[in-house]
C-alpha positions as CSV (number, residue, x, y, z in Angstrom):
1,M,-19.4,-25.5,22.5
2,T,-19.9,-24.5,26.1
3,G,-17.2,-23.2,28.6
4,H,-13.8,-21.7,28.0
5,H,-11.6,-23.2,25.1
6,Q,-8.5,-21.8,24.5
7,L,-6.9,-21.8,21.0
8,H,-3.1,-21.0,20.7
9,L,-2.0,-20.0,17.2
10,R,1.9,-19.9,16.8
11,A,4.1,-18.9,14.0
12,G,7.4,-16.9,13.4
13,G,8.1,-16.2,16.9
14,V,4.4,-14.6,17.5
15,S,1.6,-16.4,19.5
16,L,-2.2,-15.6,19.3
17,V,-4.1,-17.1,22.2
18,L,-8.2,-16.9,21.3
19,D,-11.0,-18.1,23.9
20,V,-13.3,-19.2,21.4
21,G,-15.9,-21.3,23.4
22,A,-17.4,-18.9,25.9
23,G,-20.2,-18.1,23.6
24,G,-19.9,-14.9,20.7
25,P,-17.1,-14.1,18.6
26,P,-13.7,-15.0,19.4
27,A,-12.0,-13.1,22.2
28,V,-8.0,-12.5,21.8
29,L,-6.2,-13.4,25.1
30,H,-2.9,-12.9,23.8
31,W,-1.5,-11.2,20.7
32,G,2.4,-10.6,21.1
33,R,5.5,-12.9,21.9
34,D,5.6,-16.4,21.4
35,L,4.4,-17.9,24.6
36,G,5.7,-21.5,24.4
37,T,3.8,-24.3,25.8
38,P,1.9,-24.9,27.8
39,L,-0.5,-22.0,27.9
40,A,-1.3,-20.7,31.7
41,P,-4.6,-22.1,32.7
42,S,-7.9,-20.2,32.1
43,S,-8.0,-18.1,35.4
44,A,-4.8,-16.5,34.6
45,W,-6.8,-14.6,32.0
46,V,-9.8,-13.8,33.7
47,P,-9.1,-9.7,35.1
48,A,-10.7,-8.6,38.5
49,V,-13.8,-6.9,38.7
50,P,-14.2,-3.4,40.3
51,H,-17.0,-2.0,42.0
52,S,-19.6,-0.1,40.2
53,A,-19.0,-2.0,37.2
54,L,-20.5,-5.2,35.1
55,D,-20.5,-8.0,37.5
56,V,-18.5,-10.0,34.6
57,A,-15.4,-9.1,33.2
58,P,-16.7,-8.7,29.6
59,R,-14.7,-10.5,26.8
60,T,-12.4,-8.8,24.7
61,T,-13.7,-10.3,21.7
62,M,-12.7,-9.3,17.6
63,L,-16.2,-7.2,17.7
64,G,-15.2,-4.9,20.7
65,S,-15.7,-5.3,24.3
66,G,-18.2,-3.8,26.9
67,L,-19.1,-0.2,26.3
68,A,-16.0,0.3,23.4
69,R,-16.4,1.4,20.1
70,P,-18.4,-1.4,18.8
71,G,-17.2,-3.8,15.8
72,L,-20.7,-4.7,14.8
73,L,-23.4,-1.9,14.7
74,G,-26.9,-2.4,12.9
75,S,-30.1,-3.1,13.4
76,R,-33.7,-4.1,12.1
77,H,-35.3,-0.9,12.0
78,G,-33.8,-0.4,15.7
79,R,-34.2,-3.8,16.8
80,A,-31.9,-6.5,17.2
81,F,-29.3,-3.9,17.8
82,A,-27.6,-5.9,20.1
83,P,-27.4,-9.4,19.2
84,Q,-26.3,-12.1,21.9
85,F,-24.4,-14.5,20.1
86,D,-25.1,-18.0,22.0
87,E,-23.8,-20.5,19.7
88,V,-20.3,-21.1,18.6
89,V,-19.6,-23.7,16.4
90,V,-15.8,-24.4,15.2
91,D,-15.6,-25.6,11.7
92,T,-11.9,-25.8,11.4
93,V,-8.6,-25.7,13.4
94,A,-5.6,-26.5,11.5
95,D,-2.2,-25.2,10.3
96,N,-2.6,-22.0,12.4
97,E,-5.8,-21.2,11.1
98,V,-9.4,-21.5,12.6
99,R,-12.9,-21.0,11.1
100,L,-16.1,-20.8,13.3
101,R,-19.4,-19.6,13.2
102,C,-21.3,-17.9,15.9
103,V,-25.0,-17.5,16.1
104,A,-27.3,-14.8,17.6
105,H,-30.6,-16.9,17.4
106,A,-33.0,-14.3,18.8
107,A,-31.3,-11.3,16.5
108,G,-31.6,-13.6,13.3
109,L,-27.8,-13.3,12.5
110,S,-24.6,-15.4,12.1
111,L,-21.1,-14.6,11.8
112,A,-18.6,-16.4,10.2
113,T,-14.8,-15.9,11.3
114,H,-11.7,-16.6,9.8
115,V,-8.5,-16.2,11.4
116,R,-5.2,-17.2,10.3
117,L,-1.5,-16.7,11.5
118,D,0.7,-17.2,8.3
119,P,4.4,-18.3,8.5
120,H,5.7,-15.0,8.8
121,G,3.7,-14.1,12.4
122,V,1.1,-12.0,10.2
123,V,-2.4,-12.4,11.7
124,Q,-5.1,-12.3,8.9
125,V,-8.8,-12.0,10.3
126,A,-12.1,-11.6,7.9
127,N,-15.9,-11.6,9.4
128,T,-18.8,-12.6,7.1
129,L,-22.2,-11.4,8.9
130,R,-25.4,-13.5,7.6
131,N,-28.8,-12.5,7.6
132,E,-30.8,-15.6,8.9
133,G,-34.0,-13.5,9.7
134,D,-37.1,-12.7,7.9
135,A,-36.7,-9.0,7.7
136,G,-34.0,-6.9,6.3
137,Y,-31.2,-5.9,8.2
138,Q,-29.2,-2.7,8.2
139,L,-25.8,-3.0,8.6
140,D,-23.6,0.1,9.5
141,R,-20.4,-1.5,10.4
142,L,-18.4,-5.0,10.4
143,G,-15.1,-4.5,11.6
144,V,-12.4,-6.4,13.3
145,V,-11.0,-5.4,16.9
146,L,-7.8,-6.3,18.3
147,P,-6.5,-5.9,21.7
148,V,-3.4,-4.4,22.4
149,P,-1.1,-4.3,25.6
150,A,-1.5,-0.8,27.9
151,Y,2.0,-0.1,27.6
152,A,1.3,0.7,24.0
153,V,1.5,4.4,24.6
154,E,2.2,5.9,21.6
155,L,0.5,6.2,18.2
156,L,1.9,6.4,14.5
157,D,-0.2,6.4,11.2
158,L,0.3,8.3,8.3
159,T,-1.2,11.1,6.4
160,G,-1.0,13.4,3.1
161,R,-2.3,15.1,0.3
162,W,-1.8,14.6,-3.3
163,S,1.7,14.4,-4.3
164,R,3.1,14.3,-0.5
165,E,1.3,10.9,0.3
166,R,2.4,8.8,3.3
167,H,4.1,11.0,5.6
168,P,4.5,9.9,9.1
169,Q,2.5,11.6,12.0
170,R,3.1,10.4,15.8
171,Q,1.6,11.1,19.2
172,L,1.7,10.0,22.7
173,F,-1.8,7.7,23.1
174,D,-1.4,7.5,26.9
175,R,-4.9,9.6,27.6
176,Q,-8.1,7.9,27.5
177,G,-10.5,8.0,24.5
178,T,-10.4,7.3,20.9
179,W,-8.6,8.0,17.9
180,L,-10.4,7.7,14.4
181,R,-9.4,8.2,10.8
182,E,-12.3,8.1,8.3
183,S,-12.3,8.0,4.7
184,R,-15.3,8.7,2.8
185,C,-14.4,9.1,-0.6
186,G,-14.5,5.6,-2.2
187,R,-11.0,4.7,-1.8
188,P,-8.0,5.3,0.8
189,G,-7.1,8.7,-0.1
190,H,-3.8,10.5,-0.2
191,D,-4.0,10.8,3.6
192,A,-4.7,7.0,4.0
193,P,-2.9,5.6,7.4
194,L,-1.8,2.5,5.8
195,L,-0.7,0.9,8.4
196,T,-1.7,2.0,12.3
197,V,1.0,1.4,15.0
198,L,0.9,1.3,18.7
199,G,4.3,0.7,20.2
200,S,5.9,1.2,23.4
201,A,7.4,4.4,24.4
202,G,10.1,5.6,22.6
203,F,10.1,3.1,19.6
204,G,12.2,3.1,16.6
205,N,13.0,1.7,13.2
206,R,15.1,-1.1,15.2
207,S,13.8,-1.0,18.8
208,G,11.0,-1.3,20.8
209,D,7.3,-3.6,21.0
210,V,5.1,-2.7,18.1
211,W,1.5,-3.8,17.0
212,G,0.2,-2.4,13.5
213,A,-2.8,-3.3,11.3
214,H,-3.9,-3.0,7.7
215,L,-7.0,-2.9,6.2
216,A,-7.1,-4.4,2.6
217,W,-9.9,-2.6,1.4
218,S,-9.9,-0.2,-1.6
219,G,-13.1,1.8,-0.7
220,S,-14.1,4.0,1.9
221,T,-12.5,2.9,5.6
222,Q,-12.5,4.0,9.4
223,I,-9.7,3.1,11.4
224,W,-9.8,3.9,15.3
225,A,-7.4,3.3,18.4
226,E,-9.2,3.5,22.0
227,R,-8.0,3.4,25.1
228,R,-10.4,2.8,27.8
229,P,-11.1,3.6,31.6
230,S,-10.8,-0.1,32.2
231,G,-7.1,0.2,30.9
232,L,-8.0,-1.7,27.7
233,V,-6.2,-0.5,24.5
234,M,-7.9,-1.7,21.1
235,L,-6.8,-1.1,17.6
236,G,-10.0,-1.5,15.2
237,L,-10.6,-1.3,11.3
238,A,-13.6,-1.7,8.9
239,E,-15.1,-0.5,5.7
240,L,-16.6,3.0,6.1
241,L,-20.6,2.0,5.2
242,E,-23.0,5.0,4.7
243,P,-26.5,5.2,6.0
244,G,-28.4,2.4,4.2
245,E,-25.7,1.3,2.0
246,V,-25.9,-2.2,3.0
247,V,-29.1,-3.7,4.0
248,L,-29.0,-7.4,3.9
249,G,-32.2,-9.5,2.7
250,T,-33.0,-12.7,4.1
251,G,-30.0,-15.3,3.3
252,E,-27.7,-12.4,2.4
253,E,-24.2,-11.8,3.5
254,Y,-21.8,-9.3,4.1
255,A,-18.2,-10.1,3.9
256,G,-15.5,-7.8,5.6
257,P,-12.3,-6.9,4.4
258,V,-9.6,-8.8,5.7
259,V,-7.4,-7.2,8.3
260,H,-3.3,-8.0,8.5
261,A,-2.4,-7.4,11.6
262,V,1.6,-8.1,13.1
263,F,3.5,-7.8,15.9
264,D,7.0,-7.1,16.5
265,G,9.7,-6.7,19.2
266,A,12.3,-5.2,17.1
267,G,10.5,-1.9,16.0
268,L,9.0,-0.9,12.7
269,D,11.9,-2.5,10.6
270,G,10.7,-6.0,12.2
271,L,6.7,-5.1,11.1
272,S,8.1,-4.6,7.9
273,R,10.3,-7.5,7.5
274,R,7.0,-9.8,8.5
275,L,4.4,-7.7,6.2
276,H,7.0,-7.7,3.5
277,R,7.8,-11.6,3.4
278,S,3.8,-12.1,4.1
279,V,3.5,-10.1,0.9
280,R,6.1,-11.9,-1.4
281,S,4.5,-15.3,-0.3
282,R,1.1,-14.8,-2.3
283,S,0.4,-16.8,-5.0
284,G,-0.1,-13.8,-7.3
285,H,3.1,-12.0,-6.3
286,V,5.2,-10.8,-9.5
287,R,8.3,-13.2,-9.9
288,K,10.0,-12.0,-12.8
289,P,12.8,-9.2,-12.5
290,R,11.1,-5.9,-12.5
291,P,11.6,-4.3,-15.8
292,V,13.0,-0.4,-16.1
293,V,10.1,1.8,-17.0
294,L,9.9,4.4,-19.4
295,N,6.5,6.6,-18.8
296,T,5.8,9.1,-21.7
297,W,3.6,11.4,-19.2
298,E,6.2,14.1,-18.0
299,A,8.0,14.0,-21.5
300,V,5.1,14.5,-23.9
301,Y,2.1,14.9,-21.6
302,F,-0.5,14.8,-24.3
303,D,1.5,16.0,-27.6
304,H,1.4,12.3,-29.1
305,R,3.2,12.5,-32.3
306,L,4.6,8.9,-33.6
307,D,7.8,10.8,-34.8
308,R,8.3,11.8,-31.4
309,L,7.5,9.1,-29.6
310,T,9.5,6.5,-31.6
311,A,12.6,8.8,-31.2
312,L,12.1,8.7,-27.4
313,A,11.8,4.8,-27.5
314,D,14.9,4.6,-29.6
315,V,16.6,6.3,-26.7
316,A,15.0,4.4,-24.3
317,A,16.1,1.2,-25.6
318,E,19.4,2.6,-26.0
319,I,19.7,3.4,-22.3
320,G,18.6,-0.2,-21.4
321,V,14.7,0.6,-20.8
322,E,12.6,-2.5,-21.0
323,R,9.1,-1.3,-21.0
324,F,7.7,1.4,-22.6
325,V,4.6,3.0,-21.4
326,L,2.2,5.5,-23.5
327,D,0.5,7.5,-20.6
328,D,-2.7,9.8,-21.3
329,G,-3.6,11.2,-24.8
330,W,-4.3,8.1,-26.9
331,F,-7.9,7.8,-27.3
332,L,-10.7,9.8,-28.9
333,H,-11.0,13.5,-28.4
334,R,-8.3,13.4,-25.8
335,R,-6.2,16.4,-26.4
336,H,-6.3,17.6,-23.0
337,D,-7.9,16.5,-19.5
338,R,-11.5,17.8,-20.3
339,A,-12.6,15.4,-22.7
340,G,-12.7,11.5,-24.2
341,L,-12.5,9.5,-20.7
342,G,-14.7,6.8,-21.4
343,D,-14.2,6.6,-25.2
344,W,-11.4,3.9,-25.0
345,V,-10.9,3.6,-29.0
346,V,-7.9,5.1,-30.6
347,D,-8.6,8.7,-31.7
348,P,-7.9,8.4,-35.5
349,Q,-6.9,11.8,-35.7
350,V,-3.9,11.6,-33.9
351,W,-3.0,7.8,-34.7
352,P,-4.5,7.3,-38.3
353,D,-2.8,3.9,-38.5
354,G,-3.8,2.9,-34.8
355,L,-1.3,2.2,-32.0
356,D,0.4,-0.7,-34.1
357,P,2.8,1.3,-35.7
358,L,4.3,2.6,-32.3
359,I,3.7,-0.8,-30.7
360,R,5.8,-2.8,-33.4
361,H,8.3,0.1,-32.9
362,V,8.9,-0.4,-29.3
363,R,8.7,-4.2,-29.3
364,G,11.4,-4.4,-32.1
365,L,13.5,-2.5,-30.1
366,G,13.3,-5.4,-27.8
367,M,10.7,-3.6,-24.9
368,E,7.6,-4.3,-23.9
369,F,4.8,-1.9,-24.4
370,G,2.3,-0.5,-21.9
371,L,-0.7,1.7,-21.9
372,W,-2.5,4.2,-19.5
373,V,-6.3,3.6,-18.8
374,E,-8.9,5.3,-16.7
375,P,-11.8,2.8,-16.7
376,E,-13.7,4.0,-13.9
377,M,-14.3,7.8,-15.1
378,V,-16.0,9.5,-17.5
379,N,-15.9,13.2,-19.1
380,V,-19.3,15.0,-19.7
381,N,-17.7,16.0,-22.9
382,S,-17.4,12.2,-24.4
383,D,-19.1,10.1,-26.7
384,L,-20.0,7.8,-23.7
385,Y,-21.6,10.2,-21.8
386,R,-23.4,11.8,-24.4
387,A,-24.8,8.2,-25.0
388,H,-25.4,7.0,-21.8
389,P,-25.5,10.4,-19.3
390,D,-27.2,8.0,-16.5
391,W,-24.2,6.0,-16.4
392,V,-22.7,8.1,-13.8
393,L,-22.9,8.0,-9.9
394,R,-24.8,10.4,-8.4
395,P,-27.0,10.8,-5.2
396,D,-30.5,10.8,-7.0
397,E,-30.7,9.1,-10.6
398,A,-34.2,10.9,-10.7
399,T,-32.7,14.4,-11.1
400,D,-29.8,15.3,-13.6
401,V,-28.0,16.9,-10.9
402,L,-24.5,15.2,-10.9
403,P,-21.9,15.5,-8.3
404,A,-19.2,18.3,-8.5
405,E,-16.6,17.9,-10.8
406,W,-13.0,16.5,-10.1
407,R,-10.0,17.3,-12.9
408,H,-13.3,17.6,-15.1
409,Q,-14.3,14.0,-14.9
410,Q,-17.0,12.1,-13.1
411,V,-17.2,8.4,-11.6
412,L,-18.5,6.1,-14.2
413,D,-21.4,3.7,-12.5
414,L,-20.0,0.5,-12.8
415,V,-22.3,-0.9,-10.4
416,R,-24.6,-1.0,-13.5
417,P,-24.0,-4.3,-15.6
418,D,-24.7,-2.2,-18.9
419,A,-21.9,0.3,-18.0
420,W,-19.6,-2.7,-16.5
421,Q,-19.9,-4.9,-19.4
422,H,-19.4,-1.8,-21.8
423,I,-16.1,-0.8,-20.2
424,H,-15.2,-4.6,-19.6
425,D,-15.3,-5.4,-23.5
426,R,-14.1,-2.3,-24.8
427,L,-10.7,-3.3,-22.5
428,D,-10.9,-6.6,-23.4
429,A,-10.7,-5.8,-27.1
430,L,-8.1,-3.7,-26.6
431,L,-5.7,-6.3,-25.0
432,A,-6.8,-8.7,-27.8
433,Q,-6.1,-6.5,-30.3
434,H,-2.6,-5.0,-29.6
435,D,0.4,-6.5,-28.1
436,I,0.1,-4.9,-24.8
437,G,2.0,-6.4,-21.5
438,F,1.3,-3.6,-18.9
439,L,-1.7,-1.5,-18.3
440,K,-1.3,2.0,-15.7
441,W,-4.4,1.8,-14.5
442,D,-5.6,5.2,-13.1
443,H,-8.1,6.5,-10.6
444,N,-8.0,10.1,-10.7
445,R,-10.7,11.5,-8.4
446,D,-12.5,10.9,-4.6
447,L,-16.1,9.4,-5.1
448,V,-18.3,12.6,-3.6
449,D,-22.0,12.1,-3.1
450,A,-21.7,8.5,-5.3
451,G,-25.1,6.8,-5.7
452,H,-26.7,4.0,-7.5
453,A,-30.5,3.5,-7.8
454,G,-30.4,6.4,-5.0
455,R,-28.5,4.7,-2.5
456,P,-24.8,5.2,-1.5
457,A,-22.6,3.4,-3.9
458,A,-18.8,3.2,-2.7
459,R,-19.1,-0.5,-1.5
460,A,-20.8,-1.6,-5.1
461,Q,-18.2,0.5,-7.2
462,T,-15.4,-1.1,-5.6
463,L,-16.5,-4.5,-5.8
464,A,-17.3,-3.5,-9.5
465,V,-14.0,-2.7,-9.8
466,Y,-12.6,-6.0,-8.4
467,R,-15.0,-7.9,-10.5
468,L,-13.4,-5.8,-13.7
469,L,-10.1,-6.4,-13.0
470,D,-10.5,-10.1,-12.1
471,S,-12.0,-10.8,-15.2
472,L,-9.3,-9.0,-17.5
473,R,-6.3,-10.8,-15.6
474,G,-8.0,-13.7,-16.2
475,R,-8.5,-13.3,-19.8
476,H,-5.2,-11.4,-20.4
477,P,-3.1,-13.4,-17.6
478,G,0.2,-12.3,-19.2
479,V,-0.7,-8.5,-18.7
480,E,0.7,-6.7,-15.8
481,I,-1.4,-3.8,-13.9
482,E,-0.5,-0.8,-12.1
483,S,-2.7,0.8,-9.6
484,C,-2.5,4.4,-9.8
485,A,-5.0,6.7,-8.2
486,S,-3.9,10.3,-8.9
487,G,-0.7,8.9,-7.5
488,G,-1.0,7.1,-4.4
489,A,-4.7,7.4,-3.3
490,R,-5.3,3.7,-3.7
491,V,-2.8,1.8,-1.8
492,D,-3.6,-1.2,-0.2
493,L,-3.0,-4.9,-0.1
494,G,-7.0,-5.1,-1.5
495,I,-6.1,-3.7,-4.9
496,L,-2.7,-5.3,-4.7
497,A,-4.5,-8.6,-4.9
498,R,-5.3,-8.3,-8.4
499,T,-2.8,-5.7,-9.6
500,D,1.0,-6.0,-9.7
501,R,2.8,-2.2,-8.3
502,V,1.2,0.7,-7.2
503,W,2.6,4.1,-8.3
504,A,3.5,5.7,-5.0
505,S,3.0,9.5,-5.8
506,D,2.4,12.1,-8.9
507,S,5.4,13.7,-7.9
508,N,8.9,12.8,-9.0
509,D,10.5,15.5,-6.6
510,A,13.2,13.0,-5.2
511,L,13.0,14.9,-1.7
512,E,9.5,14.1,-1.5
513,R,9.7,10.5,-2.9
514,V,12.4,10.0,0.0
515,T,9.6,10.1,2.5
516,I,6.7,9.1,0.4
517,Q,8.4,5.8,-0.5
518,R,10.2,4.8,3.1
519,W,6.5,5.2,4.4
520,T,5.1,3.1,1.5
521,Q,7.6,0.4,2.3
522,L,6.4,0.2,5.8
523,L,3.8,-1.9,4.0
524,L,4.8,-3.0,0.7
525,P,8.0,-4.3,-0.7
526,P,9.9,-2.2,-2.8
527,E,9.3,-4.4,-6.2
528,L,5.5,-3.1,-5.7
529,V,6.3,0.5,-5.3
530,G,6.9,2.3,-8.9
531,S,10.0,4.9,-8.1
532,H,10.9,6.9,-11.3
533,V,13.5,9.5,-12.0
534,G,11.8,12.5,-12.9
535,P,13.1,15.7,-14.9
536,T,15.8,17.6,-13.2
537,T,13.2,20.2,-12.4
538,A,10.4,18.6,-10.6
539,H,7.0,19.4,-12.6
540,T,5.1,18.9,-9.3
541,S,7.2,21.1,-6.9
542,G,9.5,23.2,-9.0
543,R,12.3,21.8,-7.5
544,T,16.1,21.3,-9.3
545,H,17.8,18.0,-8.1
546,T,21.0,16.4,-9.5
547,L,20.8,13.2,-11.5
548,S,22.9,11.5,-8.8
549,F,20.3,12.3,-6.4
550,R,17.0,11.4,-8.4
551,G,18.6,8.0,-9.2
552,A,19.9,7.0,-5.4
553,V,16.0,7.9,-4.5
554,A,14.2,6.0,-7.5
555,L,16.9,3.0,-7.3
556,F,15.2,2.0,-4.2
557,G,11.7,0.8,-5.4
558,H,10.5,-0.6,-8.8
559,F,12.6,1.9,-11.0
560,G,11.6,3.9,-14.2
561,I,12.2,7.1,-16.2
562,E,9.7,9.9,-16.4
563,W,11.4,12.3,-18.4
564,D,12.0,13.5,-22.2
565,I,15.4,11.7,-22.1
566,A,15.2,12.3,-26.0
567,S,16.3,16.0,-25.2
568,I,19.0,15.8,-22.7
569,D,22.7,15.8,-23.9
570,P,25.0,13.0,-24.7
571,E,27.1,13.3,-21.0
572,E,23.8,12.9,-18.9
573,R,22.4,10.1,-21.3
574,A,25.6,8.4,-20.5
575,A,25.1,8.5,-16.9
576,L,21.4,7.7,-17.1
577,R,22.8,4.7,-18.8
578,A,25.3,3.7,-16.0
579,L,21.9,4.5,-13.2
580,V,20.1,2.0,-15.5
581,A,23.0,-0.7,-15.7
582,T,23.2,-0.2,-11.5
583,Y,19.7,-1.0,-11.2
584,R,19.5,-3.8,-13.5
585,T,22.7,-5.5,-11.6
586,H,21.3,-4.6,-8.0
587,R,17.5,-5.3,-8.7
588,Q,17.4,-9.2,-7.7
589,L,18.8,-7.8,-4.0
590,L,16.7,-4.9,-4.1
591,H,13.5,-6.8,-4.8
592,S,14.1,-9.9,-2.4
593,G,16.3,-8.7,0.7
594,E,15.4,-7.1,3.8
595,V,14.5,-3.4,4.2
596,V,16.3,-1.7,6.9
597,H,16.5,1.7,8.5
598,A,18.8,3.0,11.0
599,D,17.5,5.2,14.0
600,H,19.9,8.1,13.1
601,P,20.1,10.5,15.6
602,D,20.5,13.6,13.0
603,P,17.0,13.9,11.2
604,A,18.9,16.0,8.8
605,A,20.1,12.7,7.3
606,L,18.4,9.0,6.5
607,V,20.2,5.7,6.7
608,H,18.3,3.0,4.7
609,G,18.8,0.1,2.8
610,V,18.4,-3.8,1.6
611,V,20.5,-6.4,3.0
612,A,20.3,-9.8,1.4
613,T,18.2,-12.6,2.9
614,D,21.5,-14.6,3.5
615,R,23.5,-11.2,4.9
616,S,25.8,-11.8,2.0
617,E,25.7,-8.2,0.4
618,A,23.3,-5.1,0.9
619,L,22.8,-1.9,-0.8
620,M,22.8,1.3,1.4
621,A,21.5,4.9,1.1
622,Y,23.1,7.6,3.4
623,V,20.5,10.7,2.3
624,A,21.3,14.2,3.4
625,V,17.5,15.6,3.2
626,A,18.7,18.9,4.8
627,S,21.6,20.8,6.3
628,G,23.2,18.6,9.2
629,A,22.9,19.6,12.6
630,T,26.7,19.2,13.4
631,E,29.9,20.6,11.9
632,I,30.8,16.9,10.9
633,P,28.2,14.4,10.1
634,L,27.6,11.7,12.7
635,P,28.8,8.4,11.8
636,A,26.4,6.4,10.3
637,R,25.5,3.0,11.3
638,L,24.5,0.0,8.8
639,P,21.9,-2.0,10.2
640,G,21.1,-5.5,9.4
641,L,24.5,-6.9,8.8
642,D,26.0,-10.1,9.8
643,P,28.2,-9.4,12.7
644,E,30.8,-12.2,12.2
645,R,31.5,-11.4,8.8
646,A,33.6,-8.5,7.1
647,Y,32.3,-6.7,4.3
648,R,34.1,-4.9,1.2
649,V,32.4,-1.6,1.0
650,S,32.6,0.5,-2.0
651,P,30.1,3.5,-3.6
652,V,27.7,2.9,-6.3
653,A,27.3,4.7,-9.2
654,T,23.7,6.5,-9.4
655,G,24.2,9.0,-12.2
656,G,27.1,11.0,-11.2
657,D,28.8,12.0,-7.9
658,P,26.8,13.3,-5.0
659,V,27.9,17.1,-4.3
660,T,29.9,17.7,-1.3
661,V,31.1,20.8,0.7
662,A,34.0,19.8,2.6
663,H,37.8,20.1,2.4
664,A,38.4,16.3,2.7
665,A,36.3,13.1,2.4
666,P,36.4,10.3,5.0
667,P,39.8,8.5,4.2
668,W,37.7,4.8,4.0
669,L,35.6,6.3,1.0
670,E,38.7,7.3,-1.3
671,A,40.5,4.2,-0.2
672,E,41.1,1.6,-3.0
673,A,39.5,-1.0,-1.1
674,F,37.9,-0.9,2.3
675,T,36.6,-3.6,4.4
676,A,35.0,-3.8,7.8
677,T,33.1,-6.1,9.9
678,G,29.7,-6.2,9.8
679,R,29.4,-5.8,13.9
680,H,31.7,-2.5,13.4
681,L,29.5,-1.4,10.8
682,G,26.3,-1.7,12.5
683,E,27.5,-0.8,16.4
684,V,30.3,2.1,15.1
685,G,29.1,3.0,11.7
686,L,31.0,4.8,9.2
687,P,32.1,8.7,8.9
688,M,29.9,9.9,6.0
689,P,31.3,13.0,3.7
690,V,29.6,16.1,4.3
691,L,26.8,16.1,1.8
692,A,25.3,19.2,0.3
693,P,21.4,19.2,1.3
694,E,19.3,16.9,-1.1
695,Q,22.1,14.4,-2.1
696,A,22.7,11.1,-1.4
697,L,25.6,8.4,-1.0
698,V,25.0,5.0,-2.0
699,L,26.9,1.9,-0.7
700,H,27.3,-1.4,-2.0
701,L,28.6,-4.1,0.8
702,Q,29.6,-7.5,-0.2
703,A,30.5,-10.5,2.2
704,V,34.3,-11.3,1.8
C-alpha cells in the first residue's frame, strides 16, 4: 500500500482516525470525540513545516515521532538501530478493528500491530516484533505511543507504598520535557501509576477532557508522557526490558503487552465508566454474585488450630459469610514467615488429619473453602530449597550469591521447566485432592537482580506465572483466584485476565482504604477489588475506627471480613450480621452499576456511590475523612441520577450509626420518608449531618 489511507474507527462516542498507508506503523490523526462522517480530506491533517526543521513533518505513529522518545528501541550490535518500515500490509479491517503488518526490509524486521476500538470507546493496541534477519536482534523497548492534544496540560497518576497504595499525584504538564515512571521490580509495584491521565485544565471527576492509558502487564513497566518543542504531546507505555533480556533469533517474536487507552469528555468518572464496561464485557469476567469472604489472617495469623478455626467458621456462617479462606500457615514448617515457602504439602504436625476436617466443617456450614498460596516464592529454610538450591532467580548462576532477601524469601525460578512443573504438580494435586473453591495467590516481594542462566529474567518469569495460572485454571475451571502481592503491588489487566479479583492493599485501615479503593476503581469495577472489614484497631496503622465506618468503606468493593469475629461481643456480632445482610441486599447494584464521584468543594469530605445502569436506584456515601473547613457541612450533590425522576432517600445500616458532633441533624434525615428529584439531588444536593472525622453516612436512593 502506498500513499495516505485513512481508517476511521468509531464506537461509544469516540473516534480513532489512523493513517495506515504512508509507510511505517499506523499514525494517529485523531483520538477523542466522535468526528462523525465524512472525515476531512488528507490535507487537513498535515501540519506546517517551520524553518530549521525536517523538510517533511514526521508522522506521529504508534511508535513515536521524529526526535521524541521512541516506542521501538534495539539493534544488531549497533546496526539496524533505526529501522525504516517501507512496506505496509493491511490484513484486517472490520468491526472497529484493524490488523496490519509493517516490514523494514533492510533492517530485517516486521511489526504486526493490532488496534481495536471496543464498543465502550476503549482503544486496545498490541505490537508484535519479528526478527526476519539472519543475526540476533537485541530488543530494548517495544511500546505503544499515542498522541494527545496540546491542551491536555495536567497530568494525574498514582503512587504509594506498602499498605498505602494508589494515592493520586497531580501536576501541571504544560512545560516541555518527559515525565517518566518505571518499575524495575518484576511487578507493577505498590507505587504503580495504574492509569496515567492527561487532561484539560482543571478536569475533575465529572468534567473536563481526559485521556488515560493502562499497560496490561504484570512485570516491569515504563510509562511516559512527553511534550515536544513542536507542540506534540504523547503518552507512551511499554514493558521495561533490562539490557540483553530479549534477543530475538531468526524467526522469533516479541509480543508486547496490550495497552488500554480511553478518552472521555466528562472527567475521570467518564474514563472509569468506559473502562468498567470494557472490563465487565470480557468473556472471563466473574458473573456469579461475589460471596461474602472471611479471611483468617488477621484473626489467627500462624496459630492454626482446628478447634479455633472451626469456632471461627461457626460464627462466620452464623452472620452470613459465604466463603471461608484459610490464610498463610497451613503447610510444612510454616510456623512463622522465615520457613516453609515452596513446601506445598499440609503440615502433619499442625494438621494430623490433613485439611479435610476443616474443609468438611466449612462446607457443611454452607460456605466455600479457600486457601492461601505463594507459588512464586521460596524460603531458604525449606525442603524445596535444600533439595534444589539452583531453583532461585539470581544474577549469576555460576556463584552461590543470592539476591537480598525480602520478607525472608527468594524468588523461585519458574523459567526452569523442572521448577515450573514441580510447583504446577503440587498445586494441581492440592486442588484435585481437596474441595477448594478459591485460591488467594500471593507474591510478597519485588524481583531484585532476578536472572536466569545469567541473563535478566523478569519478563520470562512473568510469562511463566501466566502459563502456570492458565494451566491451573484450565484444569480446575471452578476455582476462583485472587491476585495478592503483599497487598496491591500487582494490580493490572494482565494478571486479571487469569484471576478473579485483586487484594487492593494489606491495610484494612478504613481511612487508608477510602483512598486506596477510590483510585483502584479508577480502572477496575468494584466487584474485582477485595475490601474487608478489619479489626477495630487496624493492625497496619494502629488507628481505631467504629464498625459503621469500617463497614461503610468495605461495602463498596468485594466485601469481606478479616477479623477474629469469634472474640467479639453479641452486640457487635449482631451489628456485623446486619452489615453482611446490607451487602448481600445491595451487591447486585454495587457490582453492575456506574461508579460516580462528586466534585465536592471541601477536601475533608468525599461523596461517591454506585448508580444502577437504568438509574432506578443508587447507593451513595458521604465520607468525612477529616474535620470540615466550614461550621456547617457543605451540601452533598449526588451525581449520576435521572434528573426527571423522584427518589426516596433513606440511610443504610453499615454496622451502626455514624458518630455526629452537632446539636441537630438535618430535618430530611430524620423524616419518616424523604423524596426529592434527581435534578435537585444532583444540582443542589442535600444538607449533611456534622460527622465526626473518619465517619461515613451511606444512603440508598430508590426511584418512585
